[in-house]
N, C-alpha and C positions, 0 to 999 in steps of 0.2 A: 786445471784439473790435473790428476795424477799423471804423471808420464809413464806410458805403459808400452814403450818402445822397447823391444827386445834385442838384447846382445847373446847372439845364438851361442857363441863360444863359451860365454862364462855360464851361462844358463845349463849348458851340458855339464859343465864342471860342478855346478851346485847340484845338478841333479845326481852326479856320481858320489858327491860327499853325503847327499842324504841317504844314497842307497847303500854306503858303506855303514853308516852311523844308525841305520834303520829309522830315519826321521819321516813321517808324514805330516803334512800341513792341514790345519783344519779350514774350511770355508766360512766365509760371513753367515752362510745358512746354516751351517752347523753350529757355530757359535750363538746364532739366534735360536735354534732349535736342537739340542742335541740328541734329540730322539732320533735323529737322521745319521748320527754316526754309527758305524759298523759294529756288529755284534764283537768282532774279535778285538776292536779296540776298546770295547766296555768291559769285555772279560780282563784284558791286560791291567785296566785302571783299578779293578777291584783288591789288587795287591798293591798298589802304589799309595803312598802318603801325599795328602795335599800339597806339602812345601816340596816333595822330593825332585831331585833334579834328574829327571826323567823324561825323554822328548814326548811320551804319551800325554803327559799333563798341558800339553798345547792344547789338548781338546778340553780341558777344564777351564780354558779362558770362556766362561760363560757364567750367566747369572743363575743357572739351573743346578748349580753344585748341590750334591746332599750336603747338608751341614754336618760333617763329620771331617776330623783330621786326616782318616786315613780309609782308604779302601771303599769311599762312597761312590754312589753312582749318581744317576741324574734324577731331577725330579721338578717341583715348580720352582719359579723365580723366588729367590731369597728377599724378604722384604720384612718390614717391621712396621705396624700401625700403631703410632702414639697416641695413647687414650687422652681424652680431654681433661682427665685429673692431672695431666702434665702441660698440655698445651693451652688450657684455658680458653679453647675455641670451639665454636659450633662445628666448623669445618673437620673433615677428616683428614689428617696429614699422615702420608705413608712415605717412608724412605727406603730406597732400594739398599740391600747391605753387601758391601764390598770384603767383608770378614771372609766371605768363604770363596774367594779367589785364591789360587797359588800366591804366596808373598802376603796374603791377608788384606788386599787392596785391588779395586778394580783397575788400577792404572796398567795391569799387565795387559789388557785389552786394547788400549791405547798404543802401549809399545809393540804388541805382536803386528796390529793394524799397520804400523809405520815401517816395519822390517818385511813384511810378507811381499808388498809390490817390489821391494829390491832385490829378493831372492829370487823370484818367479820370473822377472824380467832379465836377470843375469847383469844389473847393474851394481850390485854388492857382491865382493869377493870375500868371503870369510876366511881365506887362507892368508890373506896378505893384508887385509884391513881391519880396523877396529870400530865397533859400533860405539859412538859417544852419546851419552845419555845425560843431557844437561836438564836439572830438576831442582824444584824447592822441597822434593823429598819422595813420594811414592812412585813417581814416574821413573826415576832413576833406579829406584829398586826393581820395579818392572821389567825395565828395560836390560838391566843385569841379568835378572832371572831369565828372561826370555833368550837373551845371547847365549846364556850357558846350555838352555835346553837345544838350541839351534847351532850348537859347537862353533859359536861367535865369539871372539875376544871382545872384551867391553871395556869402557871406562866411564865412570859414573861420576857426575859432577853435582855437588850441592852444598848450600851455605854451611859454615862450620857451625852455626846455633842452633841446628837441628838436634833432636832429640837423639841419645846415645845409642839407643836400640837400633835406629836406622843405619849408623854408621858400623856398629859391631857386625851387624848381618851383612851388610855390603862388602866388608873386607873377605867375608867368605866366597863372595860370589863374583866380584868383578876384577879383572886383571889389575885395574888401577882405580883408586878411589880418591879424588881431588876436591878438598873443601875450601870453599871460596869465602872471601870476607863476607860478614855480615849475618843477618837471620833471614826469616821467611821472605822479608819484601826486598831482600836484595838481589833482584833478578839481573839487574846490567853487569852486576860482577860476574854472575853466570855467563851472560853472553859475550864478555870482556875474554873470559877463559877460552870460550869456543872459538872465538877470532884467532886468539894466540895459538891454540892448536891447529887450526886451517892453515896458518902462516907457517908454521914449524914442524909440524906432523903429516908428512904425506899419507900415513896409514890411517888418519883420523877421518871418520865419516860421521858428521854430526846429525842427529835425530832429534831436532830441537821440537819439543812437544808445542811450543808456542807458535811455531809457523806450519807444522806438519798437517796437512790435509787430511790424511788418513786417519788421524786423530778424530777429528770431526765426523769422518764417516764412519768409524766403528761405533760410535756413540749414537748416529743417526740410524745405523743399520741393526744393531744390537740392544743397545741399551733402551732406545725409545719403543721399540716392539716389547721389551721386558716390561716396561710400565704400562703399556696397554694390556698386556696379557693379565699382570696384577689387576689392574681395572676390572677387567671382563669377569675375574674371580670373584672380586670383592663386592661388586657394585649391586646395590640395593635398587629396587624400583625408584625410578626418578633420579637417581645420582648422576652426575657429571663431572668431568674433570675440569677443574677451574683453571689449572695450570702447574707449573713447576718452578720452584726456586733452586737455582744451583750456583754454585760458587764461580766467581770468574776465573782463578786460576789459569790453566792454559785456554780456557772456554772450550775444550773438547766436548764436556758433559753437555753444553747448550745444543749440541747437535741433537740430543734426545728431546729437548724442548722444541725443536724446529718439528721434529717427528709428531710430536702431541699438536702442535699446532694444526698440522695438516690433517690428522685424524680426526681430531676433535674441535671444530670451528668455535672459536670464542675463547678457547684456552688462551692464557697469558703465561708468558715466561718471564720471570724476573732473575736478576744477576746479582748476588750478594758479594760484599767484598768487607773487610776489616774498616771500621770506622776511623782508625788510627791511620790507616793509609787508603784515604778516600779518591782513589784515583777517576774512576768514573764518575762519583757523585759531584767530585768539586775540583777534578784534574789536579788532585792533592798527592801527598808523599808521607812517608814515615815508617816506622816500624811497627809490628803487632806479633800476637802470639798464637794465631790460628794456624797452626802448622798444616800445610796441603794446600795454600792458596797462595800465588806469587802476585806480585804487585808492581805499581809505578810505570806501567805501560798498559798498551790495550794490544791483546795478541792477535796476531795477524789471522787467526782463523776464527775469530769472534765475529758472529753474523749480526751487526746492528740493526739490521732491517727486522730481525725477528726477536728483538728484545723489548720488551714492554715496560720495564721497572729495573729501577737500580736500589738495593737495599744496603744500608750500612750496619754493621754488627758490631757492637761494642766487644773487643777482645776480653775484656775484664769477665762478660758473662760466660764464655764456655769454661773459662778456668774455674769459676764457681760452679757451673753445673756439671761438671765431671766429677767433682766432689759429690755433689748432692746426689749424683745417679750411681755413684760407685762406693762411697765410703757408709759403714754400718749406719750412722746415724741419720744418713740422707734417705737410704734406703727403708729405714723403719718410718721415717715422716711420710715418705711418698705411699707406702703401704697403709699407714693411717689415714690418708687423703684419698685413697681409693683405688690406687694403682694395684692391678691384679699380680698374682706371684708369677705368672708366666712372661708378663712384660718385664718385671723386676729382673728376673734372671736373665734378660737379653739386653739390659742397658749397657751392657760393657761390650754391645757390639757396636757402639756409637762412639768412635773416636772425636778428637778436639775438632776437626773441619766439618765433622757430621753433626756435633752440637751446635756449630756457626750456622750449618744449613738449616737445622731446625729452629733456630731463633727467627732467622730469615722468613721461613715459612709461616710461622706464628704472625709474624708482622704483615706478611702478604695476605694472611687470611683475616686479620683484624682490620687492615687497611681496606681491603676490598668488601667487607662486611659480608663475608661468605657464612652461607648455612650450613644446616645439617646433611644436605644432599650435595655438597661440593666437596671435592677431592683435590687435594693439592699434594704433589709428587715432589720428592727431595732425594737427597743423596747422602747416604751415609758410608763415605768413602773407605774408611778404615775401621779399626776397632781400637779398644783400650790397650790390647795386646801390645800396641806401638808405643804406648805413653805410660807405663809404670812408673817410670823414672819422674815424669812431670808430677804425679801424684806425690811421690816422695818428696820432690823439691817444694811442693804447695805445703804439705806438713811443716817441712823444715823451717819455711818462711813465715808460716800464718799459724802454726800450732795444730795441735790435733782437732780435728773435725768433730764438732759437738752438737748437740740438739739445738742448742741457741743459735748456731752459724747455719745449720739446716733450715731451721725457722726464716732466717733472714733470706736466705738463697730461695726457699721456694717462693717466698713472697715477690721477690724480684722475677722470677720465673713467671708467677701469675700476673704479674704488673708490667709485661712487655708491653710496650706501646707501639705507635706507628711513626716515630721521630726517625728521622734520617731515611725517609723513603722518598723516593723521586720515581713519578709516573712520568716515563718518557715521552715528549712530544716528537713530532718528526725532526724540528729543529735540534732537539737535544741527541737523538739518535744520529743524525749527521755531524753534529759537534764532537761527539766520542769517537765515531767511525774516523774523522780527521787526523785525531790523535795518532792514529797508526804512522802518519806521515814522518814523525818526527823520529819515530824509534825504527821503523822498517825501511824506509826509504833513505832517509839522511845517513843512518847509522849501520844499517844491516844490508844495504844494497838489493832491497825489492826494487820491482819495476813499477813505475807510478801507473800504467796503463792496467795492470792487474788490480791496484788499490781502487781505480777507479771503477773498473769492471765488477768488483764486490758489491758496489753502491749502485752504480748506474744501470748495471745489467746483471742485477742481483738474481734474478730468476734462473737465467742461463748459467751463472756462474756456479751458484749453489746446486742448482738442479741438474746442471752437467756432471757435478761431482758425484752426487748422489746415484746417478744412472750407472756409475761405473762400477756399482758392487756387482752386477752380473757379469761383467766381462772379467772382472778379479777373480770372482769364484770359478769361471771357466778356464781360467789360466792356471788356478791352483789345482784344479781337478786333473787337467793334462799335465802338470808337474808330477803330481803324485801317481799317476798312470804309469808314467816314465818311470819312476823310482820304483815302483812295484815290477817292473818287467826284467 
């Protein structure tokens, strides 16, 4: 569970710092339902841009932001239902949209959740320490942004092969940006850099999304209820939640799948990964182009007991479909195929990993032979605002996107099959869970009893973590009350 032991002296210092800088912290309850946010905070947000470096944007760490670049309030959950003219399935496929978070991706939620307990307990000193955010993309962006909002210096770590948009923005936000060798799947190189920093930099505090339990907790407590809220809003008579398909990455978003399994008995949770790096499917390795998911290990916070299937996604397909969804010839074909204008206008809300998740959801729906009353949730982590350079690179590499290529790609989209999908048996789940030993026990110093507890005593391990939301909210409220005095 999350250590909630308090360092009273440092907590008082953190309260004083927040008081001086006018910083208030959101509770999990407020992130889940921003209708509970005070009217004074809402009034301030009316004059603040979504990406502005302003501490009140901490209260925009929610799925409920009005889809506006500046001055938006709160409303319903941002989601996009993908029509059957695209999915080719009878099932309804719905993705939560990360574009309308500050930084344009939902990873700010995981980052805030990881830093909140450290601040309110006084275990982190923002005047002498730097928050280190290791990531293959959006998490380090979210961490650098949240750190800036909380007046905490930060260090962002990500692979050198990530898109230039990420690096350019990070240089304006983090005190240090470190590019590690490799591409999306080179996670070990990121871990190696963290080990080096811990050994040589006494000011470095590592917030590793792959082992941070508050990452799982945020998605369980905030993202899962957002999915439930969307279902309650769109459900027709007889509809049911069939499950969720979520990328492996840090495994944080899989916490929302655990929430759905609790609320909707019979719902399944599938984990998607790049076929070119099939760690879960085949204990495999490799490089891939689906930016936003990291590989070659099983994250410490992945609850395998509540994972029902693994799905491999060929990384060539997202490359093709971002062109189909965003180039003029592609959108023309989609319109002719029956996609409505409203959906066409929002297809750029789906970034590369979002398209990968969509493909996984289609395979999931086809494999389980889902019908018209089945709803499958997935995650549109970020938007094409992060990947304009990738479209330019694809044009330079493959030529202008024309009608002939759009026809081919649409045929590929409609022809997605159920290959490289593994329904996990109990033995499969245990086998994958046991892979954590080699990364986390042998290399990164985790304790073997905790690894065993995740599996053998999983109800108490994961249930005990989730039960801490109430205690954390009480601590945040007490912290804010002292800031206001």
